[in-house]
VODOMAR-512755 format. One record per residue (C-alpha): chain; residue number from 1; x, y, z; residue in one letter. Coordinates in pm, whole numbers, plus 50000, padded with zeros to 5 digits. Example, Ala and Ser with C-alpha at 12.3 -4.5 7.8 and 13.67 -1.06 7.14 Angstrom:
BEGIN
<atom cadena="A" num="1" east="51230" north="49550" up="50780" residuo="A"/>
<atom cadena="A" num="2" east="51367" north="49894" up="50714" residuo="S"/>
END
This chain:
BEGIN
<atom cadena="A" num="1" east="49318" north="87852" up="39223" residuo="M"/>
<atom cadena="A" num="2" east="48972" north="87807" up="39388" residuo="D"/>
<atom cadena="A" num="3" east="48669" north="87721" up="39175" residuo="H"/>
<atom cadena="A" num="4" east="48312" north="87763" up="39256" residuo="A"/>
<atom cadena="A" num="5" east="47973" north="87666" up="39092" residuo="V"/>
<atom cadena="A" num="6" east="47680" north="87864" up="39176" residuo="L"/>
<atom cadena="A" num="7" east="47377" north="87661" up="39173" residuo="F"/>
<atom cadena="A" num="8" east="47033" north="87786" up="39079" residuo="Q"/>
<atom cadena="A" num="9" east="46708" north="87596" up="38952" residuo="I"/>
<atom cadena="A" num="10" east="46784" north="87268" up="38780" residuo="P"/>
<atom cadena="A" num="11" east="46756" north="87271" up="38401" residuo="Q"/>
<atom cadena="A" num="12" east="46520" north="87004" up="38288" residuo="Q"/>
<atom cadena="A" num="13" east="46150" north="88209" up="35323" residuo="R"/>
<atom cadena="A" num="14" east="45915" north="88087" up="35051" residuo="S"/>
<atom cadena="A" num="15" east="45955" north="87703" up="35001" residuo="I"/>
<atom cadena="A" num="16" east="46137" north="87669" up="35318" residuo="V"/>
<atom cadena="A" num="17" east="45876" north="87821" up="35519" residuo="S"/>
<atom cadena="A" num="18" east="45585" north="87610" up="35375" residuo="S"/>
<atom cadena="A" num="19" east="45810" north="87308" up="35437" residuo="V"/>
<atom cadena="A" num="20" east="45851" north="87389" up="35799" residuo="L"/>
<atom cadena="A" num="21" east="45508" north="87423" up="35860" residuo="R"/>
<atom cadena="A" num="22" east="45420" north="87089" up="35751" residuo="S"/>
<atom cadena="A" num="23" east="45363" north="86814" up="36023" residuo="G"/>
<atom cadena="A" num="24" east="45608" north="86599" up="35857" residuo="I"/>
<atom cadena="A" num="25" east="45904" north="86809" up="35942" residuo="I"/>
<atom cadena="A" num="26" east="45783" north="86916" up="36290" residuo="L"/>
<atom cadena="A" num="27" east="45903" north="86613" up="36492" residuo="L"/>
<atom cadena="A" num="28" east="46268" north="86628" up="36355" residuo="P"/>
<atom cadena="A" num="29" east="46274" north="86999" up="36377" residuo="L"/>
<atom cadena="A" num="30" east="46173" north="86980" up="36736" residuo="F"/>
<atom cadena="A" num="31" east="46444" north="86697" up="36815" residuo="L"/>
<atom cadena="A" num="32" east="46700" north="86896" up="36625" residuo="S"/>
<atom cadena="A" num="33" east="46632" north="87200" up="36848" residuo="L"/>
<atom cadena="A" num="34" east="46690" north="87005" up="37155" residuo="T"/>
<atom cadena="A" num="35" east="46944" north="86715" up="37084" residuo="A"/>
<atom cadena="A" num="36" east="47217" north="86966" up="36985" residuo="L"/>
<atom cadena="A" num="37" east="47199" north="87113" up="37325" residuo="F"/>
<atom cadena="A" num="38" east="47299" north="86798" up="37501" residuo="I"/>
<atom cadena="A" num="39" east="47527" north="86628" up="37239" residuo="A"/>
<atom cadena="A" num="40" east="47814" north="86476" up="37381" residuo="P"/>
<atom cadena="A" num="41" east="48173" north="86587" up="37285" residuo="Y"/>
<atom cadena="A" num="42" east="48537" north="86469" up="37389" residuo="H"/>
<atom cadena="A" num="43" east="48774" north="86733" up="37445" residuo="T"/>
<atom cadena="A" num="44" east="49134" north="86709" up="37338" residuo="S"/>
<atom cadena="A" num="45" east="49420" north="86777" up="37561" residuo="A"/>
<atom cadena="A" num="46" east="49456" north="87156" up="37638" residuo="H"/>
<atom cadena="A" num="47" east="49789" north="87328" up="37629" residuo="A"/>
<atom cadena="A" num="48" east="49814" north="87723" up="37642" residuo="S"/>
<atom cadena="A" num="49" east="50045" north="87926" up="37432" residuo="D"/>
<atom cadena="A" num="50" east="50136" north="88146" up="37721" residuo="D"/>
<atom cadena="A" num="51" east="50242" north="88006" up="38063" residuo="Q"/>
<atom cadena="A" num="52" east="50234" north="88355" up="38249" residuo="R"/>
<atom cadena="A" num="53" east="49996" north="88308" up="38547" residuo="A"/>
<atom cadena="A" num="54" east="49722" north="88518" up="38608" residuo="A"/>
<atom cadena="A" num="55" east="49737" north="88813" up="38878" residuo="S"/>
<atom cadena="A" num="56" east="49642" north="88649" up="39221" residuo="P"/>
<atom cadena="A" num="57" east="49289" north="88818" up="39251" residuo="Q"/>
<atom cadena="A" num="58" east="49159" north="88781" up="38896" residuo="E"/>
<atom cadena="A" num="59" east="48831" north="88619" up="38875" residuo="H"/>
<atom cadena="A" num="60" east="48646" north="88472" up="38576" residuo="V"/>
<atom cadena="A" num="61" east="48294" north="88412" up="38582" residuo="I"/>
<atom cadena="A" num="62" east="48173" north="88140" up="38328" residuo="L"/>
<atom cadena="A" num="63" east="47809" north="88148" up="38175" residuo="I"/>
<atom cadena="A" num="64" east="47654" north="87892" up="37977" residuo="H"/>
<atom cadena="A" num="65" east="47387" north="87897" up="37732" residuo="G"/>
<atom cadena="A" num="66" east="47038" north="87837" up="37657" residuo="M"/>
<atom cadena="A" num="67" east="46928" north="87493" up="37809" residuo="A"/>
<atom cadena="A" num="68" east="47273" north="87403" up="37915" residuo="R"/>
<atom cadena="A" num="69" east="47426" north="87361" up="38241" residuo="S"/>
<atom cadena="A" num="70" east="47739" north="87448" up="38443" residuo="A"/>
<atom cadena="A" num="71" east="47914" north="87110" up="38342" residuo="S"/>
<atom cadena="A" num="72" east="47959" north="87227" up="37984" residuo="C"/>
<atom cadena="A" num="73" east="48187" north="87491" up="38101" residuo="M"/>
<atom cadena="A" num="74" east="48391" north="87260" up="38312" residuo="Q"/>
<atom cadena="A" num="75" east="48687" north="87205" up="38087" residuo="S"/>
<atom cadena="A" num="76" east="48715" north="87593" up="38032" residuo="M"/>
<atom cadena="A" num="77" east="48703" north="87648" up="38388" residuo="A"/>
<atom cadena="A" num="78" east="48982" north="87378" up="38465" residuo="E"/>
<atom cadena="A" num="79" east="49200" north="87568" up="38212" residuo="A"/>
<atom cadena="A" num="80" east="49129" north="87887" up="38354" residuo="L"/>
<atom cadena="A" num="81" east="49226" north="87766" up="38714" residuo="Q"/>
<atom cadena="A" num="82" east="49561" north="87625" up="38573" residuo="K"/>
<atom cadena="A" num="83" east="49647" north="87956" up="38458" residuo="A"/>
<atom cadena="A" num="84" east="49599" north="88110" up="38778" residuo="G"/>
<atom cadena="A" num="85" east="49241" north="88229" up="38773" residuo="Y"/>
<atom cadena="A" num="86" east="48950" north="88196" up="39026" residuo="H"/>
<atom cadena="A" num="87" east="48673" north="88070" up="38856" residuo="T"/>
<atom cadena="A" num="88" east="48286" north="88072" up="38925" residuo="T"/>
<atom cadena="A" num="89" east="48063" north="87875" up="38677" residuo="I"/>
<atom cadena="A" num="90" east="47710" north="88036" up="38684" residuo="L"/>
<atom cadena="A" num="91" east="47424" north="87770" up="38663" residuo="D"/>
<atom cadena="A" num="92" east="47102" north="87930" up="38609" residuo="Y"/>
<atom cadena="A" num="93" east="46756" north="87846" up="38487" residuo="P"/>
<atom cadena="A" num="94" east="46793" north="87989" up="38121" residuo="S"/>
<atom cadena="A" num="95" east="46447" north="87844" up="38026" residuo="R"/>
<atom cadena="A" num="96" east="46248" north="88009" up="38308" residuo="K"/>
<atom cadena="A" num="97" east="46301" north="88384" up="38263" residuo="K"/>
<atom cadena="A" num="98" east="46357" north="88686" up="38041" residuo="T"/>
<atom cadena="A" num="99" east="46710" north="88794" up="37964" residuo="I"/>
<atom cadena="A" num="100" east="46709" north="89080" up="38212" residuo="H"/>
<atom cadena="A" num="101" east="46544" north="88898" up="38475" residuo="A"/>
<atom cadena="A" num="102" east="46839" north="88623" up="38452" residuo="L"/>
<atom cadena="A" num="103" east="47101" north="88895" up="38448" residuo="S"/>
<atom cadena="A" num="104" east="46946" north="89081" up="38758" residuo="E"/>
<atom cadena="A" num="105" east="46852" north="88768" up="38954" residuo="Q"/>
<atom cadena="A" num="106" east="47155" north="88539" up="38877" residuo="H"/>
<atom cadena="A" num="107" east="47456" north="88699" up="38725" residuo="L"/>
<atom cadena="A" num="108" east="47424" north="89005" up="38946" residuo="S"/>
<atom cadena="A" num="109" east="47465" north="88795" up="39262" residuo="P"/>
<atom cadena="A" num="110" east="47751" north="88612" up="39109" residuo="A"/>
<atom cadena="A" num="111" east="47957" north="88945" up="39046" residuo="V"/>
<atom cadena="A" num="112" east="47864" north="89058" up="39410" residuo="K"/>
<atom cadena="A" num="113" east="48031" north="88717" up="39542" residuo="A"/>
<atom cadena="A" num="114" east="48336" north="88775" up="39348" residuo="C"/>
<atom cadena="A" num="115" east="48358" north="89120" up="39491" residuo="Q"/>
<atom cadena="A" num="116" east="48310" north="88992" up="39845" residuo="T"/>
<atom cadena="A" num="117" east="48604" north="88751" up="39788" residuo="K"/>
<atom cadena="A" num="118" east="48816" north="89045" up="39692" residuo="G"/>
<atom cadena="A" num="119" east="48857" north="89037" up="39328" residuo="A"/>
<atom cadena="A" num="120" east="49053" north="89287" up="39157" residuo="T"/>
<atom cadena="A" num="121" east="48947" north="89206" up="38820" residuo="K"/>
<atom cadena="A" num="122" east="48631" north="89035" up="38718" residuo="I"/>
<atom cadena="A" num="123" east="48633" north="88861" up="38358" residuo="H"/>
<atom cadena="A" num="124" east="48361" north="88690" up="38187" residuo="F"/>
<atom cadena="A" num="125" east="48373" north="88371" up="37949" residuo="V"/>
<atom cadena="A" num="126" east="48033" north="88313" up="37792" residuo="T"/>
<atom cadena="A" num="127" east="47847" north="88073" up="37556" residuo="H"/>
<atom cadena="A" num="128" east="47557" north="88178" up="37350" residuo="S"/>
<atom cadena="A" num="129" east="47299" north="88335" up="37550" residuo="L"/>
<atom cadena="A" num="130" east="47556" north="88384" up="37835" residuo="G"/>
<atom cadena="A" num="131" east="47691" north="88674" up="37631" residuo="G"/>
<atom cadena="A" num="132" east="47369" north="88850" up="37617" residuo="I"/>
<atom cadena="A" num="133" east="47328" north="88830" up="37988" residuo="L"/>
<atom cadena="A" num="134" east="47664" north="88994" up="38064" residuo="V"/>
<atom cadena="A" num="135" east="47586" north="89282" up="37793" residuo="R"/>
<atom cadena="A" num="136" east="47254" north="89330" up="37975" residuo="D"/>
<atom cadena="A" num="137" east="47426" north="89349" up="38309" residuo="Y"/>
<atom cadena="A" num="138" east="47708" north="89583" up="38200" residuo="L"/>
<atom cadena="A" num="139" east="47431" north="89803" up="38038" residuo="H"/>
<atom cadena="A" num="140" east="47255" north="89825" up="38382" residuo="H"/>
<atom cadena="A" num="141" east="47559" north="89813" up="38595" residuo="H"/>
<atom cadena="A" num="142" east="47893" north="89997" up="38630" residuo="K"/>
<atom cadena="A" num="143" east="48170" north="89743" up="38742" residuo="L"/>
<atom cadena="A" num="144" east="48493" north="89900" up="38863" residuo="A"/>
<atom cadena="A" num="145" east="48660" north="89553" up="38853" residuo="E"/>
<atom cadena="A" num="146" east="48554" north="89475" up="38494" residuo="L"/>
<atom cadena="A" num="147" east="48821" north="89301" up="38299" residuo="G"/>
<atom cadena="A" num="148" east="48772" north="89138" up="37979" residuo="K"/>
<atom cadena="A" num="149" east="48490" north="88951" up="37801" residuo="V"/>
<atom cadena="A" num="150" east="48505" north="88654" up="37584" residuo="V"/>
<atom cadena="A" num="151" east="48189" north="88565" up="37406" residuo="M"/>
<atom cadena="A" num="152" east="48170" north="88212" up="37239" residuo="L"/>
<atom cadena="A" num="153" east="47894" north="88192" up="36964" residuo="A"/>
<atom cadena="A" num="154" east="47691" north="88494" up="37089" residuo="P"/>
<atom cadena="A" num="155" east="47351" north="88577" up="36920" residuo="P"/>
<atom cadena="A" num="156" east="47467" north="88947" up="36932" residuo="N"/>
<atom cadena="A" num="157" east="47232" north="89055" up="36667" residuo="Q"/>
<atom cadena="A" num="158" east="46979" north="88778" up="36722" residuo="G"/>
<atom cadena="A" num="159" east="46909" north="88467" up="36519" residuo="S"/>
<atom cadena="A" num="160" east="46683" north="88414" up="36216" residuo="E"/>
<atom cadena="A" num="161" east="46584" north="88083" up="36378" residuo="V"/>
<atom cadena="A" num="162" east="46402" north="88272" up="36648" residuo="V"/>
<atom cadena="A" num="163" east="46234" north="88499" up="36386" residuo="D"/>
<atom cadena="A" num="164" east="46112" north="88186" up="36166" residuo="T"/>
<atom cadena="A" num="165" east="45995" north="87948" up="36437" residuo="I"/>
<atom cadena="A" num="166" east="45998" north="88161" up="36779" residuo="G"/>
<atom cadena="A" num="167" east="45628" north="88175" up="36777" residuo="H"/>
<atom cadena="A" num="168" east="45588" north="87793" up="36786" residuo="W"/>
<atom cadena="A" num="169" east="45475" north="87643" up="37101" residuo="K"/>
<atom cadena="A" num="170" east="45749" north="87379" up="37077" residuo="A"/>
<atom cadena="A" num="171" east="46007" north="87645" up="37052" residuo="F"/>
<atom cadena="A" num="172" east="45891" north="87817" up="37366" residuo="A"/>
<atom cadena="A" num="173" east="45881" north="87482" up="37532" residuo="L"/>
<atom cadena="A" num="174" east="46243" north="87424" up="37471" residuo="V"/>
<atom cadena="A" num="175" east="46385" north="87770" up="37505" residuo="N"/>
<atom cadena="A" num="176" east="46154" north="87964" up="37725" residuo="G"/>
<atom cadena="A" num="177" east="46109" north="88337" up="37764" residuo="P"/>
<atom cadena="A" num="178" east="46467" north="88437" up="37700" residuo="A"/>
<atom cadena="A" num="179" east="46475" north="88234" up="37376" residuo="G"/>
<atom cadena="A" num="180" east="46182" north="88370" up="37237" residuo="K"/>
<atom cadena="A" num="181" east="46377" north="88739" up="37296" residuo="Q"/>
<atom cadena="A" num="182" east="46662" north="88643" up="37065" residuo="L"/>
<atom cadena="A" num="183" east="46532" north="88753" up="36747" residuo="G"/>
<atom cadena="A" num="184" east="46693" north="88982" up="36491" residuo="T"/>
<atom cadena="A" num="185" east="46456" north="89289" up="36501" residuo="A"/>
<atom cadena="A" num="186" east="46593" north="89616" up="36591" residuo="D"/>
<atom cadena="A" num="187" east="46389" north="89620" up="36920" residuo="N"/>
<atom cadena="A" num="188" east="46506" north="89259" up="37013" residuo="S"/>
<atom cadena="A" num="189" east="46704" north="89279" up="37355" residuo="P"/>
<atom cadena="A" num="190" east="47026" north="89164" up="37182" residuo="P"/>
<atom cadena="A" num="191" east="47011" north="89465" up="36934" residuo="N"/>
<atom cadena="A" num="192" east="46842" north="89719" up="37158" residuo="A"/>
<atom cadena="A" num="193" east="47138" north="89693" up="37403" residuo="L"/>
<atom cadena="A" num="194" east="47362" north="89839" up="37154" residuo="G"/>
<atom cadena="A" num="195" east="47740" north="89839" up="37121" residuo="G"/>
<atom cadena="A" num="196" east="48013" north="89781" up="37396" residuo="V"/>
<atom cadena="A" num="197" east="48281" north="90021" up="37533" residuo="T"/>
<atom cadena="A" num="198" east="48464" north="89750" up="37721" residuo="Y"/>
<atom cadena="A" num="199" east="48717" north="89491" up="37579" residuo="P"/>
<atom cadena="A" num="200" east="48523" north="89210" up="37407" residuo="V"/>
<atom cadena="A" num="201" east="48650" north="88919" up="37199" residuo="G"/>
<atom cadena="A" num="202" east="48436" north="88686" up="36997" residuo="I"/>
<atom cadena="A" num="203" east="48474" north="88351" up="36879" residuo="I"/>
<atom cadena="A" num="204" east="48250" north="88237" up="36626" residuo="A"/>
<atom cadena="A" num="205" east="48174" north="87889" up="36461" residuo="G"/>
<atom cadena="A" num="206" east="48124" north="87800" up="36100" residuo="D"/>
<atom cadena="A" num="207" east="48030" north="87429" up="36110" residuo="R"/>
<atom cadena="A" num="208" east="47667" north="87343" up="36138" residuo="S"/>
<atom cadena="A" num="209" east="47539" north="86980" up="36195" residuo="I"/>
<atom cadena="A" num="210" east="47162" north="87125" up="36198" residuo="N"/>
<atom cadena="A" num="211" east="47066" north="87161" up="35825" residuo="P"/>
<atom cadena="A" num="212" east="46713" north="87257" up="35937" residuo="I"/>
<atom cadena="A" num="213" east="46831" north="87556" up="36119" residuo="N"/>
<atom cadena="A" num="214" east="47075" north="87644" up="35862" residuo="S"/>
<atom cadena="A" num="215" east="46829" north="87678" up="35599" residuo="W"/>
<atom cadena="A" num="216" east="46669" north="87956" up="35809" residuo="M"/>
<atom cadena="A" num="217" east="47009" north="88153" up="35848" residuo="I"/>
<atom cadena="A" num="218" east="47153" north="88341" up="35559" residuo="P"/>
<atom cadena="A" num="219" east="47524" north="88307" up="35518" residuo="G"/>
<atom cadena="A" num="220" east="47770" north="88099" up="35716" residuo="S"/>
<atom cadena="A" num="221" east="47649" north="87981" up="36054" residuo="D"/>
<atom cadena="A" num="222" east="47708" north="87730" up="36331" residuo="D"/>
<atom cadena="A" num="223" east="47356" north="87603" up="36321" residuo="G"/>
<atom cadena="A" num="224" east="47206" north="87845" up="36567" residuo="K"/>
<atom cadena="A" num="225" east="47350" north="88189" up="36477" residuo="V"/>
<atom cadena="A" num="226" east="47529" north="88349" up="36160" residuo="S"/>
<atom cadena="A" num="227" east="47895" north="88461" up="36169" residuo="I"/>
<atom cadena="A" num="228" east="47759" north="88792" up="36093" residuo="K"/>
<atom cadena="A" num="229" east="47517" north="88812" up="36379" residuo="H"/>
<atom cadena="A" num="230" east="47778" north="88729" up="36640" residuo="T"/>
<atom cadena="A" num="231" east="47955" north="89047" up="36567" residuo="K"/>
<atom cadena="A" num="232" east="47898" north="89352" up="36799" residuo="L"/>
<atom cadena="A" num="233" east="47982" north="89729" up="36758" residuo="E"/>
<atom cadena="A" num="234" east="48303" north="89820" up="36960" residuo="G"/>
<atom cadena="A" num="235" east="48423" north="89455" up="36987" residuo="M"/>
<atom cadena="A" num="236" east="48807" north="89444" up="37016" residuo="R"/>
<atom cadena="A" num="237" east="48853" north="89129" up="36812" residuo="D"/>
<atom cadena="A" num="238" east="48661" north="88846" up="36623" residuo="H"/>
<atom cadena="A" num="239" east="48787" north="88499" up="36524" residuo="I"/>
<atom cadena="A" num="240" east="48601" north="88215" up="36335" residuo="V"/>
<atom cadena="A" num="241" east="48688" north="87862" up="36393" residuo="I"/>
<atom cadena="A" num="242" east="48558" north="87556" up="36231" residuo="H"/>
<atom cadena="A" num="243" east="48310" north="87436" up="36503" residuo="C"/>
<atom cadena="A" num="244" east="47937" north="87371" up="36579" residuo="T"/>
<atom cadena="A" num="245" east="47733" north="87602" up="36811" residuo="H"/>
<atom cadena="A" num="246" east="47680" north="87348" up="37104" residuo="P"/>
<atom cadena="A" num="247" east="48044" north="87233" up="37107" residuo="M"/>
<atom cadena="A" num="248" east="48252" north="87536" up="37089" residuo="I"/>
<atom cadena="A" num="249" east="48304" north="87611" up="37474" residuo="M"/>
<atom cadena="A" num="250" east="48478" north="87242" up="37488" residuo="K"/>
<atom cadena="A" num="251" east="48724" north="87282" up="37193" residuo="R"/>
<atom cadena="A" num="252" east="49097" north="87334" up="37280" residuo="S"/>
<atom cadena="A" num="253" east="49129" north="87608" up="37039" residuo="D"/>
<atom cadena="A" num="254" east="48860" north="87787" up="37163" residuo="A"/>
<atom cadena="A" num="255" east="49013" north="87730" up="37524" residuo="I"/>
<atom cadena="A" num="256" east="49356" north="87874" up="37396" residuo="D"/>
<atom cadena="A" num="257" east="49202" north="88172" up="37231" residuo="L"/>
<atom cadena="A" num="258" east="49005" north="88266" up="37536" residuo="S"/>
<atom cadena="A" num="259" east="49304" north="88267" up="37742" residuo="L"/>
<atom cadena="A" num="260" east="49495" north="88443" up="37497" residuo="R"/>
<atom cadena="A" num="261" east="49249" north="88709" up="37495" residuo="F"/>
<atom cadena="A" num="262" east="49206" north="88739" up="37856" residuo="L"/>
<atom cadena="A" num="263" east="49582" north="88794" up="37915" residuo="R"/>
<atom cadena="A" num="264" east="49651" north="89014" up="37584" residuo="H"/>
<atom cadena="A" num="265" east="49317" north="89155" up="37479" residuo="G"/>
<atom cadena="A" num="266" east="49357" north="89005" up="37134" residuo="S"/>
<atom cadena="A" num="267" east="49329" north="88655" up="36970" residuo="F"/>
<atom cadena="A" num="268" east="49680" north="88692" up="36805" residuo="A"/>
<atom cadena="A" num="269" east="49954" north="88521" up="36949" residuo="K"/>
<atom cadena="A" num="270" east="50176" north="88710" up="37204" residuo="A"/>
<atom cadena="A" num="271" east="50456" north="88721" up="36976" residuo="K"/>
<atom cadena="A" num="272" east="50250" north="88929" up="36723" residuo="D"/>
<atom cadena="A" num="273" east="50079" north="89110" up="36974" residuo="T"/>
<atom cadena="A" num="274" east="50193" north="89493" up="36978" residuo="P"/>
END
């Protein structure tokens, strides 16, 4: 099946709070916020649990997260192609614009391109911020060809990291306007968008290699967002795997689960699905 990459602009609580404000911790914190986005990862061989090919005109738009690029979704795209899906990886300037601007100016054209190619179903597989872009797009547009949506580590209810340090200049430098919108307040874009009425499957991680961020996040987290805040009202399924936020899209188990949800609308194995 064909594969396309849409290229846009290249990416270039008490005690804890007082410690975070100190100059000693600022540099390592800044590095921790940036390094995790680009850390290398080796993907194990992928093998699907279901060999049935997708319908001929099923398209999948893959959307990377904050400060990432199309390359991080390549392993997922290759697995989807082998399963018979047409794939498009949306490469967009995640650090340059607000969530709604990214949705309208970058995701919307990608959807139209799939429609022009004759897509009968358009699915989405997203990482982190990418899931919020899809929610924003579908909040403002009706999509007759809408299939299913898989979200990997989405900050669907925001992140306490943004609540705590989102006002820092260093944070804005790394994450841009969209990053500053990912707080947990009721009026933040992720929460203001509300629940969903279309099939969404969410894969969350419970492993963190960023202790500084995890100190800011109550409960189990992946170093960026809590498991609790990945959840979304109206979601069809939710599952947790032992993985960190920046690596989850490359994991073979996440790829298998994504394929399974696209085919069956559930993360349960086919033989267990009614």
